[in-house]
Every structure is written in structure tokens, then in C-alpha cells.
C-alpha positions as a Python dict, from the first residue, in 0.01 Angstrom:
ca = {
    (1, 'M'): (0, 0, 0),
    (2, 'I'): (258, -189, 219),
    (3, 'S'): (476, -237, -90),
    (4, 'M'): (470, 121, -197),
    (5, 'F'): (599, 241, 155),
    (6, 'A'): (853, -16, 153),
    (7, 'I'): (1015, 83, -136),
    (8, 'A'): (1000, 481, -97),
    (9, 'S'): (1168, 405, 248),
    (10, 'G'): (1447, 169, 104),
    (11, 'N'): (1293, -115, 322),
    (12, 'D'): (1173, -314, -30),
    (13, 'I'): (1210, -694, 28),
    (14, 'V'): (1505, -697, -269),
    (15, 'D'): (1813, -541, -178),
    (16, 'E'): (2076, -369, -465),
    (17, 'N'): (2230, -711, -501),
    (18, 'G'): (1923, -886, -565),
    (19, 'E'): (1914, -1080, -226),
    (20, 'F'): (1599, -1119, 4),
    (21, 'Q'): (1586, -896, 296),
    (22, 'F'): (1327, -840, 569),
    (23, 'T'): (1435, -520, 738),
    (24, 'D'): (1292, -351, 1085),
    (25, 'G'): (1156, -61, 871),
    (26, 'Y'): (954, -321, 665),
    (27, 'I'): (825, -480, 979),
    (28, 'E'): (750, -115, 1124),
    (29, 'I'): (531, -44, 795),
    (30, 'I'): (345, -342, 867),
    (31, 'E'): (270, -273, 1223),
    (32, 'E'): (166, 91, 1137),
    (33, 'Y'): (-49, -86, 835),
    (34, 'K'): (-210, -296, 1114),
    (35, 'Q'): (-264, 24, 1351),
    (36, 'L'): (-431, 198, 1069),
    (37, 'V'): (-678, -108, 1000),
    (38, 'D'): (-732, -93, 1375),
    (39, 'D'): (-827, 259, 1393),
    (40, 'G'): (-1075, 208, 1107),
    (41, 'C'): (-865, 434, 869),
    (42, 'V'): (-822, 178, 584),
    (43, 'F'): (-1107, -14, 400),
    (44, 'V'): (-945, -321, 278),
    (45, 'A'): (-1153, -382, -67),
    (46, 'E'): (-1204, -756, -179),
    (47, 'T'): (-1262, -614, -530),
    (48, 'D'): (-1229, -297, -743),
    (49, 'D'): (-1626, -285, -748),
    (50, 'D'): (-1612, -281, -371),
    (51, 'K'): (-1341, 1, -334),
    (52, 'Y'): (-1526, 219, -603),
    (53, 'F'): (-1858, 161, -422),
    (54, 'E'): (-1724, 307, -109),
    (55, 'I'): (-1571, 584, -312),
    (56, 'S'): (-1880, 685, -489),
    (57, 'E'): (-2043, 693, -133),
    (58, 'N'): (-1797, 953, -53),
    (59, 'R'): (-1646, 744, 279),
    (60, 'V'): (-1312, 745, 135),
    (61, 'A'): (-1044, 1035, 128),
    (62, 'T'): (-752, 877, 12),
    (63, 'E'): (-657, 660, -256),
    (64, 'F'): (-265, 507, -319),
    (65, 'A'): (-256, 446, -677),
    (66, 'A'): (43, 485, -951),
    (67, 'D'): (44, 750, -1221),
    (68, 'W'): (-107, 556, -1482),
    (69, 'A'): (-391, 474, -1252),
    (70, 'A'): (-479, 862, -1225),
    (71, 'G'): (-762, 781, -1502),
    (72, 'W'): (-925, 504, -1272),
    (73, 'L'): (-1139, 707, -1080),
    (74, 'R'): (-1235, 915, -1351),
    (75, 'D'): (-1359, 620, -1548),
    (76, 'N'): (-1520, 446, -1221),
    (77, 'V'): (-1669, 760, -1036),
    (78, 'P'): (-1708, 981, -1339),
    (79, 'E'): (-1978, 1165, -1117),
    (80, 'Q'): (-1694, 1293, -860),
    (81, 'S'): (-1525, 1501, -1119),
    (82, 'G'): (-1359, 1814, -933),
    (83, 'L'): (-1368, 1656, -598),
    (84, 'W'): (-1022, 1487, -610),
    (85, 'A'): (-666, 1579, -634),
    (86, 'V'): (-362, 1410, -688),
    (87, 'A'): (-90, 1436, -405),
    (88, 'P'): (271, 1312, -307),
    (89, 'L'): (312, 992, -123),
    (90, 'P'): (348, 1091, 287),
    (91, 'K'): (691, 1004, 423),
    (92, 'F'): (745, 747, 685),
    (93, 'Y'): (1099, 886, 716),
    (94, 'D'): (1290, 1207, 672),
    (95, 'D'): (1462, 993, 382),
    (96, 'S'): (1200, 851, 241),
    (97, 'A'): (1084, 956, -144),
    (98, 'R'): (741, 1117, -206),
    (99, 'V'): (683, 903, -460),
    (100, 'S'): (743, 512, -523),
    (101, 'V'): (740, 256, -789),
    (102, 'N'): (558, -112, -751),
    (103, 'G'): (587, -294, -1055),
    (104, 'G'): (542, -90, -1365),
    (105, 'T'): (433, -102, -1770),
    (106, 'G'): (690, -258, -2041),
    (107, 'L'): (730, -483, -2285),
    (108, 'C'): (1022, -713, -2323),
    (109, 'M'): (1142, -947, -2641),
    (110, 'L'): (1184, -1315, -2576),
    (111, 'E'): (1520, -1461, -2642),
    (112, 'Y'): (1294, -1752, -2851),
    (113, 'V'): (1186, -1494, -3123),
    (114, 'P'): (1351, -1576, -3449),
    (115, 'D'): (1627, -1364, -3553),
    (116, 'E'): (1438, -1260, -3895),
    (117, 'K'): (1143, -1139, -3683),
    (118, 'R'): (1324, -944, -3395),
    (119, 'E'): (1327, -636, -3597),
    (120, 'T'): (946, -631, -3638),
    (121, 'V'): (928, -696, -3258),
    (122, 'W'): (1148, -444, -3187),
    (123, 'D'): (963, -192, -3421),
    (124, 'F'): (637, -242, -3222),
    (125, 'M'): (809, -225, -2885),
    (126, 'K'): (934, 143, -2981),
    (127, 'Y'): (621, 231, -3111),
    (128, 'A'): (426, 149, -2794),
    (129, 'M'): (645, 270, -2534),
    (130, 'L'): (900, 540, -2703),
    (131, 'D'): (690, 679, -2968),
    (132, 'P'): (605, 1023, -2868),
    (133, 'E'): (258, 1066, -3056),
    (134, 'N'): (159, 725, -2956),
    (135, 'C'): (243, 813, -2588),
    (136, 'V'): (43, 1114, -2592),
    (137, 'T'): (-253, 915, -2731),
    (138, 'K'): (-191, 678, -2417),
    (139, 'Y'): (-159, 969, -2156),
    (140, 'N'): (-515, 1108, -2302),
    (141, 'M'): (-685, 777, -2275),
    (142, 'V'): (-546, 646, -1943),
    (143, 'S'): (-316, 915, -1787),
    (144, 'L'): (-25, 725, -1830),
    (145, 'Y'): (275, 977, -1808),
    (146, 'P'): (539, 928, -2104),
    (147, 'P'): (839, 832, -2028),
    (148, 'V'): (948, 1014, -2351),
    (149, 'Y'): (1097, 1394, -2287),
    (150, 'A'): (932, 1450, -2667),
    (151, 'A'): (597, 1371, -2529),
    (152, 'M'): (602, 1552, -2216),
    (153, 'E'): (521, 1908, -2330),
    (154, 'A'): (198, 1755, -2470),
    (155, 'C'): (120, 1609, -2184),
    (156, 'N'): (136, 1857, -1902),
    (157, 'T'): (-198, 2024, -1959),
    (158, 'P'): (-484, 2069, -1687),
    (159, 'V'): (-695, 1761, -1600),
    (160, 'E'): (-1056, 1838, -1608),
    (161, 'Y'): (-1139, 1528, -1327),
    (162, 'Y'): (-882, 1666, -1131),
    (163, 'G'): (-1008, 2033, -1082),
    (164, 'G'): (-778, 2181, -1339),
    (165, 'Q'): (-472, 2037, -1202),
    (166, 'N'): (-152, 1970, -1404),
    (167, 'L'): (-63, 1624, -1343),
    (168, 'G'): (197, 1621, -1570),
    (169, 'E'): (420, 1887, -1394),
    (170, 'L'): (342, 1691, -1097),
    (171, 'W'): (515, 1376, -1251),
    (172, 'Q'): (811, 1564, -1377),
    (173, 'E'): (876, 1744, -1074),
    (174, 'L'): (864, 1414, -862),
    (175, 'A'): (1047, 1194, -1143),
    (176, 'P'): (1427, 1263, -983),
    (177, 'E'): (1283, 1143, -637),
    (178, 'T'): (1170, 805, -792),
    (179, 'P'): (1361, 507, -601),
    (180, 'S'): (1509, 193, -759),
    (181, 'Q'): (1315, -100, -776),
    (182, 'Y'): (1536, -435, -791),
    (183, 'Q'): (1411, -735, -934),
    (184, 'A'): (1434, -1110, -843),
    (185, 'A'): (1263, -1439, -934),
    (186, 'F'): (1138, -1477, -563),
    (187, 'R'): (920, -1147, -575),
    (188, 'A'): (621, -1311, -710),
    (189, 'Q'): (663, -1579, -423),
    (190, 'Y'): (698, -1325, -170),
    (191, 'T'): (360, -1180, -268),
    (192, 'E'): (188, -1515, -196),
    (193, 'V'): (417, -1601, 111),
    (194, 'V'): (311, -1263, 295),
    (195, 'N'): (-62, -1304, 206),
    (196, 'T'): (-43, -1629, 368),
    (197, 'Y'): (6, -1458, 704),
    (198, 'L'): (-94, -1114, 660),
    (199, 'Y'): (-445, -1182, 749),
    (200, 'D'): (-395, -1367, 1077),
    (201, 'Y'): (-147, -1071, 1161),
    (202, 'V'): (-423, -798, 1102),
    (203, 'E'): (-680, -1004, 1256),
    (204, 'G'): (-437, -1020, 1611),
    (205, 'N'): (-444, -1434, 1556),
    (206, 'M'): (-53, -1398, 1490),
    (207, 'P'): (216, -1143, 1716),
    (208, 'I'): (429, -951, 1475),
    (209, 'E'): (711, -1147, 1568),
    (210, 'E'): (541, -1472, 1456),
    (211, 'F'): (434, -1323, 1141),
    (212, 'A'): (822, -1206, 1053),
    (213, 'E'): (963, -1541, 1157),
    (214, 'A'): (731, -1705, 943),
    (215, 'V'): (753, -1543, 631),
    (216, 'K'): (1132, -1545, 668),
    (217, 'A'): (1129, -1908, 711),
    (218, 'D'): (867, -1943, 398),
    (219, 'M'): (1114, -1746, 206),
    (220, 'E'): (1479, -1867, 273),
    (221, 'Q'): (1311, -2217, 219),
    (222, 'Y'): (1196, -2131, -116),
    (223, 'I'): (1515, -1946, -210),
    (224, 'Q'): (1743, -2221, -99),
}
């Protein structure tokens, strides 16, 4: 949730040059997150089973999830069909995107693949990610909206679980707003670092200033 809001508002930890940044906006988002927890607005699930149990008990009003996770509610709480709708992210700032990215689904070919096998690997990658018919099949299975224009029309159909809402049309409307997510080797390490201190901060054992300095120091040491 923190990462999604950070990227949507231009406060991701990786800037456009691939450098580490820890902006005031990012710290503000973490403070807002703590306030939501303190106010009893956020359920922090230890496992997916915990989350879906709370949802099944009608104690959860909103779940933040990617477009490719739209099928998870259907698969895990099928009895709530017709009770949910998909909506854009709220805006933290006026210039924030209504949609975000956090990771993603993709395939890549390693440099170690022998030359004589590369064409076969590339054919598989095209089939898995770029074949229109296969993209439609994946959408029907897991609601993963296709990145291929030729497959989009077939996926712009009402979804029964979401009360007949046309998710495909919503994805197409939001797609132009999708912010860039820049990559860096330290991104995975950052997740470990922030998780080291986040619990103490949220529990009130560490002020935000100390939290921010600890994260910055650990990351600078790791990057060096």
C-alpha cells in the first residue's frame, strides 16, 4: 500500500536516474499510513488467509490490489459476488496518478541461453505475453488485462463478480495515467530495510525522524 501510493505520487524510492531517494512526500505517506492504523482503519494481515477471512466476515470495505489481482476476491470469497466494485486509487496530491505500479508480470531471457535456443525461448515469450488469443485466455482465468491492443476488445466485457462492471474499459481509461517505475538493484534490499524498522515506528516505539534516518543510513551503506 505504501509503495503504491509512493509511486503514484512521484515519491518512489528510485528516481528517474536509478538513484535512491527518500523524499519528504514518501515520509508523509508513511505517517499517513500509521495514522490509518492508529485510527483502526487498516487491517494488517499476517497471511492471505487472515485477509480473506476478514473480508468474508464483511469487515473490510476496501482492498488495494493490482489489475492482475482482480480475480483473487472472486477465487477466495466467491460468496461476495456482486458486493464489490473496482475503482481508481485515491489521490494523495493533485498531480498524483489514479493508478500505480508495483512490480509487474513479465518474462526475460538470460544472457546464458545458448544461441541455438534463443529463438525457441523468444517464441515462448511471445506466446506467453504477446499472443492475443492467449492474452484473452489469461484474462478470463486471472483477470490479467492484456498489454496487447489486439486482445483488448475481447476482454472489455462485464464481469459478473463485480456486479457486471466492465473492468477492461476501466483499465483502458486509466492506462495513460500509469506512472513509470524505475528499477534499481537495491529495490529488493530496501524492502528488507524498511520492514526492519516499520513495525517499531507503527507501534510508536520509534519517532518518524529516527525511522527515516535509520532507513537512509542502512541504504546508503548498502549501496556503497
